[in-house]
C-alpha positions, -999 to 999 in steps of 0.1 A, spaced: 0 0 0 13 35 -7 29 56 20 15 90 28 44 101 50 80 90 56 70 81 92 50 52 77 80 37 59 95 4 71 120 6 99 147 -7 76 143 24 55 137 50 83 166 37 105 192 37 77 185 64 52 188 102 55 156 121 54 160 132 18 167 96 7 135 85 26 116 111 6 130 96 -26 121 61 -15 85 71 -6 79 88 -39 94 60 -60 76 34 -40 42 51 -45 48 56 -82 58 20 -87 28 9 -67 6 26 -93 27 17 -123 29 -20 -116 -6 -26 -104 -12 -54 -129 7 -87 -126 16 -86 -163 34 -53 -158 59 -70 -134 88 -93 -140 84 -129 -131 64 -138 -101 72 -107 -81 43 -92 -62 32 -56 -63 47 -47 -30 80 -65 -37 83 -47 -70 75 -13 -55 102 -18 -28 128 -29 -55 120 2 -76 123 24 -45 157 11 -35 169 15 -71 158 51 -70 176 58 -38 208 42 -52 208 66 -81 216 95 -56 229 78 -25 256 52 -17 270 36 14 302 50 28 330 29 43 312 27 76 280 15 59 261 47 63 241 61 34 253 94 19 247 115 -12 269 106 -41 294 133 -52 
């Protein structure tokens, strides 16, 4: 189900990503939730929620990366 606020995101997202990255995640997730509503729009047997989470993480990784300590930071 789509997220209205970043406070609704899973703990794994809120506890690890900076606030701006959480915003990216939320927007990408919600967009993918709508875009991949039909099973034929998804790859393989992936469910709607799984697909939306994959898209959201991919969107975050376009702007953020983990540093040497494993913390997420904006890419240079």
